[in-house]
C-alpha positions as CSV (number, residue, x, y, z in Angstrom):
1,M,3.3,-133.0,-91.7
2,C,-0.3,-132.5,-90.2
3,G,-3.8,-133.5,-90.1
4,I,-6.5,-131.0,-91.6
5,T,-10.3,-131.4,-91.2
6,G,-13.3,-129.0,-91.3
7,T,-16.4,-128.1,-93.4
8,S,-18.4,-125.5,-95.1
9,W,-22.1,-125.0,-94.8
10,T,-24.7,-123.1,-97.0
11,T,-27.7,-123.3,-94.6
12,R,-27.6,-122.8,-91.0
13,D,-28.7,-126.3,-89.9
14,K,-25.4,-127.9,-91.4
15,N,-23.4,-125.4,-88.9
16,I,-21.1,-127.4,-86.7
17,S,-20.3,-126.7,-83.2
18,P,-16.7,-126.1,-82.1
19,L,-17.1,-129.3,-80.2
20,V,-17.7,-131.2,-83.2
21,L,-14.8,-129.6,-84.8
22,R,-12.5,-130.6,-81.7
23,S,-13.8,-134.3,-82.1
24,M,-12.8,-134.4,-85.8
25,T,-9.5,-133.0,-85.1
26,S,-8.8,-135.1,-82.3
27,V,-9.4,-138.5,-83.9
28,I,-6.5,-137.6,-86.0
29,S,-3.9,-136.2,-83.6
30,H,-1.4,-139.0,-84.3
31,R,-0.9,-136.9,-87.7
32,G,0.3,-134.0,-85.7
33,P,1.1,-134.2,-81.8
34,D,2.8,-131.0,-81.5
35,D,-0.1,-128.5,-81.8
36,A,-3.9,-128.2,-82.3
37,G,-6.0,-125.3,-83.4
38,G,-9.4,-124.3,-84.7
39,Y,-11.2,-121.7,-86.7
40,H,-15.0,-120.9,-86.9
41,S,-16.7,-118.2,-88.7
42,D,-19.2,-117.7,-85.9
43,L,-16.9,-117.1,-83.1
44,E,-14.8,-114.0,-82.2
45,P,-11.8,-114.3,-82.4
46,R,-12.3,-116.9,-85.1
47,S,-9.2,-118.7,-84.4
48,F,-9.1,-120.7,-81.0
49,L,-7.7,-123.3,-79.0
50,F,-9.7,-126.6,-78.1
51,A,-8.5,-126.3,-74.7
52,D,-10.9,-123.3,-74.0
53,E,-14.0,-125.4,-72.7
54,N,-16.0,-122.2,-72.0
55,Q,-15.6,-121.0,-75.6
56,L,-16.4,-124.5,-76.9
57,T,-19.6,-125.1,-74.9
58,N,-21.2,-121.5,-74.9
59,F,-21.8,-121.7,-78.7
60,T,-24.8,-120.7,-80.8
61,P,-24.7,-121.1,-84.5
62,S,-25.7,-117.7,-86.2
63,S,-24.6,-117.7,-89.8
64,E,-26.5,-119.1,-92.6
65,T,-23.1,-119.6,-94.7
66,G,-19.4,-119.9,-93.1
67,A,-16.9,-122.6,-92.4
68,A,-14.9,-124.4,-89.5
69,L,-11.3,-125.6,-89.9
70,G,-9.5,-127.8,-87.7
71,H,-5.8,-128.7,-87.7
72,R,-3.2,-130.8,-86.0
73,R,0.5,-130.0,-86.4
74,L,3.6,-132.1,-86.5
75,S,6.3,-129.2,-86.4
76,I,9.0,-129.4,-89.0
77,I,9.5,-125.8,-90.4
78,D,9.2,-122.6,-88.2
79,L,8.8,-124.6,-84.9
80,G,7.9,-121.3,-82.9
81,T,5.2,-119.4,-84.8
82,G,3.9,-121.9,-87.5
83,H,0.4,-122.2,-85.6
84,Q,-2.6,-123.1,-87.6
85,P,-5.3,-122.2,-88.8
86,L,-3.4,-119.3,-90.4
87,C,-4.6,-116.2,-92.1
88,N,-3.6,-113.2,-94.3
89,E,-3.0,-109.7,-93.2
90,D,-6.7,-108.7,-92.6
91,G,-8.0,-112.1,-91.6
92,T,-10.1,-112.7,-94.7
93,V,-8.2,-116.0,-96.0
94,W,-7.7,-118.8,-93.6
95,I,-5.8,-122.2,-94.3
96,V,-5.3,-125.5,-92.8
97,F,-2.4,-127.1,-94.7
98,N,-0.8,-130.8,-94.5
99,G,2.5,-131.3,-96.4
100,E,5.8,-129.3,-97.4
101,I,6.2,-126.7,-100.0
102,Y,10.1,-127.2,-101.0
103,N,10.3,-123.9,-103.0
104,Y,8.5,-121.5,-100.3
105,Q,11.5,-119.5,-99.8
106,E,11.8,-118.6,-103.3
107,L,7.8,-117.9,-103.6
108,R,8.2,-115.9,-100.4
109,T,10.8,-113.6,-101.8
110,E,8.6,-112.9,-104.7
111,L,5.5,-112.3,-102.6
112,V,7.3,-110.0,-100.3
113,R,8.3,-108.0,-103.3
114,Q,4.8,-107.8,-104.4
115,G,3.9,-106.1,-100.9
116,H,2.8,-109.0,-98.9
117,Q,3.6,-108.9,-95.2
118,F,4.6,-112.3,-93.3
119,K,4.2,-112.8,-89.7
120,T,5.7,-116.2,-89.7
121,E,8.7,-118.2,-91.5
122,S,6.4,-121.0,-92.2
123,D,5.6,-122.4,-95.8
124,T,1.9,-122.5,-95.0
125,E,1.8,-118.8,-95.2
126,V,3.3,-118.7,-98.5
127,I,0.3,-120.5,-99.7
128,V,-2.1,-117.9,-98.0
129,H,-0.5,-115.0,-99.9
130,L,0.0,-116.9,-103.1
131,Y,-3.8,-117.6,-103.1
132,E,-4.4,-113.8,-102.8
133,E,-2.4,-113.4,-105.9
134,Q,-3.4,-116.3,-108.0
135,G,-6.6,-117.5,-106.7
136,A,-7.1,-121.3,-107.7
137,A,-3.9,-121.3,-109.9
138,C,-1.8,-121.0,-106.8
139,V,-1.4,-124.5,-106.8
140,E,0.4,-124.7,-110.1
141,H,3.1,-122.8,-108.5
142,L,3.8,-125.0,-105.4
143,R,6.7,-127.6,-105.5
144,G,6.0,-130.2,-103.0
145,M,3.5,-132.5,-101.1
146,F,0.3,-131.1,-100.0
147,A,-3.4,-131.3,-99.1
148,F,-4.9,-128.0,-98.0
149,A,-8.1,-126.0,-97.5
150,I,-8.7,-122.4,-98.0
151,W,-11.8,-120.6,-96.6
152,D,-12.0,-117.1,-98.4
153,E,-14.5,-115.1,-96.2
154,R,-15.1,-112.3,-98.7
155,R,-16.2,-115.0,-101.4
156,Q,-17.7,-117.3,-98.9
157,R,-15.7,-120.1,-100.7
158,L,-14.0,-123.3,-99.6
159,F,-11.0,-124.3,-101.8
160,L,-9.2,-127.6,-101.7
161,A,-6.2,-129.2,-103.4
162,R,-4.1,-131.9,-103.5
163,D,-0.4,-132.4,-104.8
164,R,0.3,-133.7,-108.1
165,M,1.6,-137.1,-107.4
166,G,-1.0,-137.7,-104.6
167,Q,1.6,-138.0,-101.6
168,K,-1.1,-136.4,-99.1
169,P,-4.6,-137.6,-98.9
170,L,-7.9,-135.5,-98.8
171,F,-11.2,-137.2,-98.2
172,Y,-14.5,-135.3,-98.7
173,R,-18.2,-135.5,-98.2
174,E,-20.8,-133.6,-100.2
175,E,-24.3,-133.3,-98.9
176,P,-27.2,-130.8,-99.4
177,G,-25.9,-127.8,-97.5
178,R,-22.6,-128.8,-96.5
179,L,-19.1,-129.9,-97.8
180,S,-16.8,-131.6,-95.4
181,F,-13.0,-132.7,-95.6
182,A,-10.4,-134.4,-93.8
183,S,-7.0,-136.0,-94.2
184,E,-8.5,-139.4,-93.0
185,L,-12.0,-140.8,-93.3
186,K,-12.3,-141.3,-89.7
187,S,-12.3,-137.6,-89.0
188,L,-15.5,-137.2,-91.3
189,L,-17.3,-139.8,-89.3
190,Q,-17.1,-137.7,-86.2
191,L,-19.9,-135.4,-87.8
192,P,-23.5,-136.0,-86.1
193,G,-25.3,-138.6,-87.9
194,A,-22.2,-139.4,-90.2
195,S,-23.7,-142.2,-92.6
196,R,-21.6,-145.5,-92.5
197,E,-23.3,-147.5,-95.7
198,V,-20.8,-149.7,-97.2
199,D,-20.3,-149.0,-101.0
200,P,-20.6,-152.6,-102.8
201,H,-18.9,-151.2,-105.9
202,A,-15.9,-150.2,-103.7
203,I,-15.7,-153.7,-102.2
204,D,-15.5,-155.1,-105.9
205,L,-12.8,-152.5,-106.5
206,F,-10.8,-153.3,-103.4
207,L,-10.6,-157.2,-104.2
208,A,-9.6,-156.4,-107.8
209,Y,-6.9,-153.9,-106.8
210,Q,-6.1,-154.5,-103.1
211,Y,-7.0,-150.8,-102.3
212,V,-10.2,-148.5,-103.0
213,P,-9.1,-146.3,-105.8
214,H,-10.0,-142.6,-106.1
215,P,-12.3,-141.0,-106.2
216,W,-14.2,-143.8,-104.6
217,S,-14.4,-144.6,-101.0
218,I,-15.6,-147.5,-99.1
219,L,-18.4,-145.6,-97.7
220,K,-21.3,-144.3,-99.9
221,G,-21.2,-140.4,-100.1
222,Y,-17.6,-140.1,-99.3
223,Q,-14.9,-139.5,-102.0
224,K,-11.2,-138.9,-102.1
225,L,-9.9,-135.9,-104.0
226,P,-7.8,-137.5,-106.8
227,P,-4.1,-136.4,-107.2
228,A,-3.4,-133.2,-109.1
229,H,-7.0,-132.0,-108.6
230,R,-8.4,-129.2,-106.9
231,A,-12.1,-128.3,-105.9
232,I,-14.1,-125.2,-105.2
233,Y,-17.3,-125.2,-103.2
234,E,-19.0,-121.8,-103.5
235,H,-22.9,-121.0,-103.2
236,G,-23.5,-124.7,-102.4
237,Q,-22.1,-126.0,-105.8
238,L,-19.0,-128.1,-106.0
239,T,-16.5,-128.0,-109.1
240,V,-13.4,-130.5,-109.2
241,E,-10.9,-130.4,-111.8
242,R,-7.5,-131.6,-112.8
243,Y,-4.7,-129.0,-112.9
244,W,-1.7,-131.1,-114.0
245,T,-1.0,-134.3,-115.9
246,P,2.2,-135.8,-116.5
247,P,3.4,-135.2,-120.1
248,Y,3.5,-138.9,-121.3
249,Q,1.3,-138.1,-124.3
250,H,3.1,-135.7,-126.3
251,P,7.0,-135.7,-125.2
252,E,8.0,-134.0,-128.5
253,L,6.4,-130.9,-127.2
254,Q,8.4,-130.6,-124.1
255,S,11.1,-128.8,-125.8
256,D,12.8,-128.1,-122.4
257,L,13.0,-131.7,-121.6
258,K,14.0,-133.2,-125.0
259,F,17.6,-134.3,-125.2
260,Q,19.5,-135.9,-128.0
261,T,22.0,-138.5,-126.3
262,P,21.7,-140.9,-123.4
263,Q,24.6,-138.8,-121.8
264,E,22.4,-135.5,-122.1
265,W,19.6,-137.4,-120.4
266,S,21.8,-138.6,-117.6
267,K,23.1,-135.3,-117.1
268,A,19.6,-134.0,-116.8
269,L,18.4,-136.7,-114.5
270,R,21.5,-136.1,-112.3
271,Q,20.9,-132.4,-112.0
272,T,16.9,-132.6,-111.5
273,L,17.1,-135.4,-108.9
274,T,20.0,-133.8,-106.9
275,E,18.1,-130.5,-106.8
276,S,15.1,-132.4,-105.7
277,V,17.1,-133.9,-102.7
278,R,18.6,-130.7,-101.8
279,I,15.5,-128.9,-101.5
280,R,14.0,-131.7,-99.3
281,M,16.9,-131.6,-96.9
282,R,15.4,-128.0,-95.8
283,S,14.1,-129.0,-92.0
284,D,14.3,-127.4,-88.6
285,V,14.2,-131.0,-86.9
286,P,16.5,-134.0,-87.4
287,L,16.3,-135.7,-90.8
288,G,17.4,-139.1,-92.2
289,A,16.5,-141.7,-94.9
290,F,15.2,-145.0,-95.2
291,L,17.6,-147.4,-96.8
292,S,16.5,-150.8,-98.1
293,G,19.5,-151.6,-100.0
294,G,17.8,-151.2,-103.3
295,I,18.8,-149.0,-106.3
296,D,16.3,-146.1,-105.4
297,S,16.8,-145.6,-101.7
298,T,20.6,-146.0,-102.0
299,I,20.6,-143.2,-104.7
300,I,18.6,-140.9,-102.3
301,A,21.1,-141.8,-99.3
302,G,24.1,-141.2,-101.3
303,L,22.8,-137.8,-102.9
304,M,21.9,-136.7,-99.3
305,Q,25.3,-137.6,-97.8
306,G,27.0,-135.9,-100.5
307,M,25.4,-132.6,-99.3
308,S,25.7,-133.4,-95.7
309,E,28.7,-132.4,-93.5
310,R,27.8,-135.2,-91.0
311,P,26.9,-138.8,-91.7
312,V,23.4,-139.0,-92.6
313,H,21.2,-141.2,-90.4
314,T,19.9,-144.3,-92.4
315,F,17.3,-146.9,-91.4
316,S,16.6,-150.5,-92.4
317,I,14.7,-153.5,-91.0
318,G,15.1,-156.9,-91.5
319,F,13.2,-160.3,-90.7
320,P,14.1,-163.7,-89.3
321,V,12.9,-165.2,-92.6
322,K,15.9,-164.9,-94.9
323,Q,13.7,-164.5,-98.2
324,F,12.5,-161.3,-96.8
325,D,15.6,-159.7,-95.3
326,E,17.4,-157.3,-97.1
327,T,19.5,-156.1,-94.5
328,S,23.1,-157.2,-95.8
329,Y,22.4,-155.0,-99.0
330,A,21.5,-152.0,-96.9
331,R,24.4,-152.5,-94.8
332,E,26.7,-152.7,-97.7
333,A,25.4,-149.5,-99.2
334,A,25.7,-147.6,-96.0
335,A,29.4,-148.7,-96.0
336,K,29.9,-147.3,-99.2
337,L,28.0,-144.0,-98.6
338,G,29.6,-143.5,-95.3
339,T,25.9,-143.2,-93.4
340,E,25.5,-143.7,-89.7
341,H,23.3,-146.8,-90.1
342,H,20.6,-148.0,-87.9
343,E,19.6,-151.8,-88.6
344,Y,16.7,-153.5,-86.9
345,V,15.5,-157.1,-87.2
346,V,11.7,-157.2,-86.4
347,A,9.4,-160.1,-85.7
348,P,6.1,-158.9,-86.9
349,E,3.0,-159.8,-84.7
350,A,0.5,-159.8,-87.6
351,L,-2.3,-160.9,-85.4
352,E,-1.7,-157.9,-82.8
353,M,-1.2,-155.5,-85.8
354,L,-4.4,-156.4,-87.7
355,P,-6.9,-154.4,-85.4
356,R,-4.5,-151.3,-85.5
357,L,-3.9,-151.5,-89.4
358,A,-7.7,-151.5,-90.0
359,W,-8.0,-148.4,-87.6
360,H,-5.2,-146.3,-89.2
361,Y,-6.0,-147.1,-92.8
362,D,-9.7,-146.2,-92.6
363,E,-10.9,-148.4,-95.6
364,P,-9.7,-152.0,-96.5
365,F,-6.1,-151.8,-97.6
366,A,-4.4,-155.2,-98.2
367,D,-0.8,-154.6,-99.4
368,S,0.7,-156.5,-96.7
369,S,4.0,-154.5,-96.8
370,A,2.0,-152.2,-94.6
371,I,3.4,-154.1,-91.7
372,P,6.9,-153.9,-92.1
373,T,6.4,-150.2,-93.3
374,M,4.6,-149.5,-89.7
375,Y,7.6,-150.9,-88.2
376,L,10.1,-148.9,-90.2
377,S,8.3,-145.8,-89.3
378,Q,8.3,-146.9,-85.6
379,V,12.1,-147.4,-85.2
380,T,13.0,-144.5,-87.7
381,R,11.0,-142.2,-85.6
382,Q,12.8,-142.9,-82.5
383,E,15.9,-140.9,-84.0
384,V,14.6,-138.3,-86.5
385,T,11.2,-136.7,-87.4
386,V,11.7,-136.6,-91.2
387,S,12.9,-139.4,-93.3
388,L,13.7,-139.3,-97.2
389,S,12.7,-142.4,-99.3
390,G,13.1,-143.8,-102.8
391,D,9.4,-144.2,-103.5
392,G,8.3,-143.7,-107.1
393,G,11.7,-145.1,-108.7
394,D,10.0,-148.3,-110.0
395,E,7.0,-146.7,-111.5
396,L,8.8,-143.7,-113.1
397,F,11.8,-145.5,-114.5
398,A,10.2,-149.2,-115.5
399,G,11.7,-150.9,-112.3
400,Y,9.0,-153.7,-111.6
401,D,9.8,-157.4,-113.1
402,R,6.1,-157.0,-114.5
403,Y,7.2,-154.6,-117.1
404,R,9.3,-157.4,-118.7
405,A,6.2,-159.5,-119.0
406,V,4.5,-156.5,-120.5
407,A,7.2,-156.2,-123.3
408,L,7.1,-159.9,-123.8
409,S,3.3,-159.8,-124.5
410,Q,3.6,-157.1,-127.1
411,W,5.9,-159.7,-129.1
412,F,3.0,-162.1,-128.5
413,D,0.2,-159.8,-130.0
414,R,2.3,-159.6,-133.2
415,L,1.9,-163.7,-133.9
416,P,-0.4,-165.2,-136.0
417,G,-3.9,-166.1,-134.8
418,F,-3.1,-169.9,-134.7
419,V,0.0,-169.6,-132.6
420,K,-1.8,-167.3,-130.1
421,K,-4.6,-169.7,-129.9
422,M,-2.2,-172.7,-129.2
423,M,-0.4,-170.7,-126.6
424,T,-3.4,-169.5,-124.7
425,A,-5.0,-173.1,-124.9
426,S,-6.5,-174.2,-121.4
427,I,-4.4,-177.4,-121.2
428,W,-1.1,-175.4,-120.1
429,Q,-3.2,-174.3,-117.0
430,K,-3.5,-178.1,-116.0
431,L,0.2,-178.9,-116.1
432,P,1.7,-179.1,-112.5
433,A,3.6,-176.4,-111.0
434,S,5.0,-175.5,-107.5
435,V,2.6,-174.2,-104.8
436,E,4.7,-171.1,-104.6
437,Q,3.0,-168.1,-106.4
438,K,6.3,-166.8,-107.4
439,S,7.9,-169.8,-109.0
440,F,8.9,-169.8,-112.5
441,R,6.1,-172.3,-113.6
442,R,3.4,-170.5,-111.9
443,R,4.4,-167.2,-113.4
444,V,4.5,-168.8,-116.9
445,K,1.1,-169.9,-116.2
446,R,-0.2,-166.9,-115.0
447,F,1.5,-165.2,-118.3
448,L,-0.1,-167.5,-120.6
449,A,-3.4,-167.1,-119.1
450,G,-3.4,-163.4,-119.4
451,L,-2.6,-163.5,-123.1
452,A,-6.2,-164.4,-124.0
453,V,-7.5,-161.1,-123.1
454,P,-6.7,-157.4,-124.3
455,P,-3.5,-155.9,-123.4
456,E,-5.0,-153.5,-120.6
457,R,-7.3,-156.0,-118.9
458,R,-4.2,-158.4,-119.3
459,Y,-2.3,-156.3,-117.2
460,L,-4.8,-156.3,-114.1
461,K,-5.1,-159.8,-114.6
462,W,-1.6,-160.1,-113.8
463,V,-1.2,-157.6,-111.0
464,G,-4.7,-157.7,-109.4
465,I,-5.7,-159.9,-106.6
466,F,-8.9,-161.5,-107.7
467,D,-9.7,-161.3,-111.2
468,T,-13.2,-160.7,-112.3
469,E,-14.2,-164.4,-112.8
470,R,-12.9,-165.1,-109.3
471,R,-14.6,-162.4,-107.8
472,L,-17.9,-163.3,-109.2
473,E,-17.3,-167.0,-107.9
474,M,-16.8,-165.6,-104.4
475,Y,-19.7,-163.7,-104.2
476,T,-23.2,-164.5,-103.0
477,P,-26.0,-164.1,-105.6
478,E,-27.4,-161.0,-103.5
479,F,-24.0,-159.5,-103.7
480,R,-23.7,-160.1,-107.2
481,E,-27.0,-158.3,-108.1
482,Q,-25.8,-155.1,-106.2
483,I,-22.9,-154.9,-108.5
484,Q,-24.3,-156.0,-111.9
485,N,-23.3,-154.2,-114.8
486,F,-20.1,-152.6,-112.8
487,D,-16.7,-152.9,-114.3
488,A,-14.0,-152.5,-111.6
489,D,-11.4,-152.7,-114.6
490,Q,-12.6,-149.5,-115.9
491,F,-10.6,-147.5,-113.4
492,L,-7.3,-149.0,-115.0
493,L,-8.5,-148.7,-118.5
494,D,-9.3,-144.8,-117.9
495,A,-5.7,-144.4,-116.7
496,Y,-4.4,-146.2,-119.9
497,Q,-6.1,-143.4,-121.9
498,L,-3.3,-140.9,-120.5
499,C,-1.0,-141.6,-123.4
500,P,-2.7,-143.9,-126.0
501,D,-0.1,-143.3,-128.8
502,R,3.2,-144.3,-126.8
503,D,4.5,-147.9,-126.8
504,F,2.4,-150.4,-124.4
505,V,5.3,-150.7,-121.7
506,T,5.5,-146.7,-121.4
507,R,1.7,-146.8,-121.3
508,T,1.8,-149.3,-118.5
509,T,4.3,-147.4,-116.4
510,A,2.1,-144.2,-116.8
511,T,-1.1,-146.2,-115.6
512,D,1.0,-147.2,-112.4
513,V,1.8,-143.7,-111.8
514,L,-1.6,-142.6,-112.0
515,S,-3.1,-145.7,-110.0
516,Y,-0.9,-148.0,-108.0
517,L,1.7,-145.4,-106.9
518,P,-0.9,-142.9,-105.3
519,C,-3.5,-145.5,-104.2
520,D,-1.2,-148.2,-102.9
521,I,2.5,-147.1,-102.4
522,L,1.9,-143.5,-101.4
523,T,-1.2,-144.3,-99.2
524,K,0.9,-147.1,-97.5
525,V,3.7,-144.8,-96.8
526,D,1.6,-141.8,-95.6
527,I,-0.7,-143.6,-93.2
528,A,2.2,-145.9,-91.7
529,S,4.4,-142.8,-91.1
530,M,2.0,-140.5,-89.8
531,A,0.7,-143.2,-87.4
532,H,4.1,-142.6,-85.7
533,S,4.1,-138.8,-86.5
534,L,7.1,-139.4,-88.9
535,E,7.3,-137.3,-92.0
536,C,8.4,-139.0,-95.1
537,R,9.6,-137.1,-98.3
538,S,10.2,-138.6,-101.7
539,P,12.6,-136.9,-104.0
540,F,11.6,-139.1,-107.1
541,L,8.1,-137.8,-106.7
542,D,9.2,-134.1,-107.6
543,H,7.0,-133.1,-110.3
544,H,10.3,-132.0,-112.3
545,V,11.6,-135.6,-111.9
546,A,8.3,-137.1,-112.9
547,E,7.8,-134.8,-116.0
548,L,11.4,-135.6,-117.1
549,A,10.7,-139.3,-116.7
550,A,7.5,-139.2,-118.5
551,V,9.2,-138.0,-121.8
552,M,12.3,-140.1,-121.4
553,P,12.5,-142.8,-124.2
554,L,11.8,-146.2,-123.0
555,N,15.0,-147.7,-124.4
556,L,16.8,-145.5,-121.6
557,K,14.9,-147.0,-118.7
558,M,14.9,-150.6,-120.0
559,H,17.8,-152.4,-121.6
560,K,17.8,-156.2,-122.5
561,G,14.6,-156.4,-120.3
562,R,16.2,-155.2,-117.1
563,G,14.5,-151.8,-115.9
564,K,15.9,-148.7,-114.1
565,Q,18.9,-148.8,-116.3
566,I,19.5,-145.2,-116.5
567,L,19.4,-144.8,-113.0
568,V,22.4,-147.3,-112.6
569,D,24.3,-145.5,-115.4
570,T,23.6,-142.1,-113.9
571,F,24.6,-143.0,-110.2
572,A,26.9,-145.8,-110.7
573,D,29.2,-144.0,-108.2
574,L,26.7,-144.3,-105.4
575,L,25.9,-147.7,-106.1
576,P,27.7,-150.9,-105.0
577,E,28.3,-153.5,-107.8
578,S,26.1,-156.0,-105.9
579,I,23.0,-153.7,-105.8
580,Q,23.5,-152.6,-109.4
581,T,22.8,-156.3,-110.7
582,R,20.7,-157.7,-108.1
583,K,17.0,-158.9,-108.5
584,K,14.3,-156.8,-106.8
585,M,13.1,-158.3,-103.6
586,G,10.1,-156.2,-102.6
587,F,9.2,-155.2,-99.2
588,G,7.1,-158.2,-98.0
589,V,6.1,-160.3,-95.1
590,P,5.6,-164.3,-95.1
591,L,2.0,-164.4,-95.5
592,N,2.4,-167.9,-96.9
593,H,4.1,-169.4,-93.9
594,W,1.8,-167.3,-91.4
595,F,-1.4,-168.8,-93.0
596,R,-0.1,-172.2,-92.4
597,H,0.9,-171.8,-89.2
598,E,0.5,-168.9,-86.7
599,L,-2.5,-167.4,-88.4
600,K,-4.2,-170.6,-89.5
601,P,-6.7,-170.4,-86.6
602,L,-7.5,-166.9,-87.6
603,L,-8.7,-167.9,-91.2
604,Y,-11.4,-170.0,-89.8
605,D,-12.3,-168.0,-86.5
606,V,-12.6,-164.8,-88.5
607,L,-13.5,-165.7,-92.3
608,L,-15.8,-168.5,-91.5
609,D,-17.3,-166.8,-88.3
610,Q,-21.1,-166.4,-88.6
611,R,-20.6,-162.6,-88.2
612,A,-18.6,-162.6,-91.7
613,I,-21.1,-164.9,-93.3
614,D,-24.1,-162.9,-92.3
615,R,-22.8,-159.8,-94.2
616,Q,-24.0,-161.8,-97.4
617,I,-20.8,-160.6,-99.5
618,F,-19.1,-164.1,-99.8
619,D,-20.3,-167.7,-100.3
620,R,-19.2,-169.7,-97.3
621,K,-18.2,-172.7,-99.7
622,A,-15.9,-170.5,-101.7
623,V,-14.1,-169.1,-98.8
624,E,-13.7,-172.7,-97.3
625,Q,-12.3,-173.7,-100.8
626,L,-9.8,-170.7,-100.6
627,I,-8.5,-171.7,-97.1
628,N,-8.2,-175.4,-98.0
629,E,-6.5,-174.9,-101.1
630,H,-4.0,-172.7,-99.3
631,Q,-3.6,-175.4,-96.3
632,N,-3.3,-178.3,-98.6
633,Q,-0.6,-176.6,-100.5
634,Q,-2.5,-176.8,-103.7
635,W,-2.0,-173.1,-104.2
636,D,-0.5,-170.0,-102.5
637,Q,-3.6,-168.2,-101.7
638,S,-1.9,-166.1,-99.0
639,A,-2.6,-162.6,-100.8
640,R,-6.3,-163.4,-101.5
641,L,-6.8,-164.8,-97.8
642,W,-5.2,-161.6,-96.6
643,S,-7.5,-159.4,-98.5
644,L,-10.4,-161.1,-97.1
645,L,-9.1,-161.1,-93.7
646,V,-8.2,-157.2,-93.8
647,L,-11.7,-156.6,-95.3
648,E,-13.6,-158.2,-92.3
649,M,-11.3,-156.6,-89.8
650,W,-12.3,-153.3,-91.3
651,F,-16.0,-154.2,-90.9
652,R,-15.4,-155.0,-87.3
653,T,-13.5,-151.8,-86.7
654,F,-15.9,-149.3,-88.6
655,I,-19.3,-150.9,-89.1
656,D,-19.8,-153.2,-86.2
657,P,-20.0,-151.7,-82.6
658,A,-16.2,-151.1,-82.0
659,S,-13.8,-148.9,-80.3
660,I,-10.3,-147.7,-81.2
661,P,-7.7,-150.4,-80.7
662,D,-6.1,-149.7,-77.4
663,H,-2.7,-151.5,-78.0
664,F,-0.3,-151.2,-80.8
665,P,2.6,-153.8,-80.7
666,E,5.9,-152.2,-80.3
667,A,8.5,-153.7,-82.9
668,A,9.9,-156.8,-81.3
669,L,13.7,-156.2,-81.8
670,V,16.0,-159.0,-82.1
């Protein structure tokens, strides 16, 4: 795991100094505390250490075209000789790499047979030589999580790539004469004169999804390279293309992934996921697993334990509030599997955590489970450097409760028109219901409200934070004018086009694989874990597992409205009975309670502060109404209030004069 950054220029005035490169690299040092290095095409030798002040300060740009690469390293494989930037035999191809290539040993064997000479044992060097053989097609042979940049001196070409599922991030900025890239947006902001103009469309997207989806960024002129995409910057021209798509659309064409009976599907799943876990246990540092007590994490921990001669270290955290505490299930799973379990109860300090969240996430990010994920990463890093997780199981195998609503809505769409009209009548929204957002009657009202719109937009109405109507009510007239004719729903609608011919539940899971999974879940885990220099590996996200799930019939995943049935059937030997049948809890925090107690003053002091009002984004009365509805227990507005709070804290961290938060609260262990 590492942090990467750099730039390629085609005009001399866009050349950057080694000192600037050091700043770009240092600001992401948390991603790689073990080592740092740079490459600059105007220096000799081109590879250098940032500690050499004489080399950094006595610099005069000379080349009209060139590149500079920066790297921060968290050592996982080849601890002694894996320093980056790293090059090929003659020094004409250079790389900075973030991630893990799990099939690197197999690739290395073939590359040695083809005559390539290796000077390290690292997976990074495999990519260099594979690029020499395959060019841009090299990514199609990699099995793992990655974001990397290759500078090809002979072609004067910068090549960027991101892994298929989107586990590792990559931001970039294209401007006349230069393309810059980095693992985190804050690194690009170290460039002299870097623009910080906020994109109003990105704010609208954030309020719709609780994250800013790719390829957008919160700032104008900056973008994210989408998952499964590669980019080439050559002669001042940037080309971006997709190199892989999960095979949801034509499963019948995947002859090697087509099975006849449920037993054959289960056997294939067991073999594929077991192999995925096995290759992710390659490490030269201590390794463990997150264990929440859910189906996915229990399966991963169980497969790990079956391959280990010693008890696997597993980690879980709980909360003093019972409805958010899963530790009893994690404890039961650990006892069955025989792992060495580490359990912590934490009292999250949201007030102290907010500035640090804003700093690390770079963009507004309103999934409140980032808080417990931060704490879990912190306590896990005290024992191990690498942790495996169950991320991806819900999206690939229809695990979310909302997929049941999607299935039910298909039945509604087949009803006569007069019945539909009656069920979607506004009168149902006026009936009393519990203030709790997840109460049965609230869910029914939300379900009925969504039925009036087309299926794709209906799904966003169910899972989004602010729907279109609510967002427009919140905005000032000036802000509405800035985003007129912009449709935030289009990001989700485009994802639905991946497989227009499958059943709608499968189409929805595929949409989540392309959107919610990389933009929310994987962003959350990457940032939270790297904030503590912890590497997270996700066996469910191996592209072989993802491809198998994509072609699998829905009736194997969902049975009588219950998702992940094939996981339960296939891995029943690893799952305690209580975990096989338990209701999914989710990884949350008590926002509802906080905003009526500990964080109540913060709502007024931040959201209604004149500094926030002067941004001319939100109407003051609309914000007041949101706060009052929550305080008076008319409606649980906690998710919306959290989104507004996160957005304002981001403004204060990156747009207003501010400094890096100097304190990160240690987990209050009980």
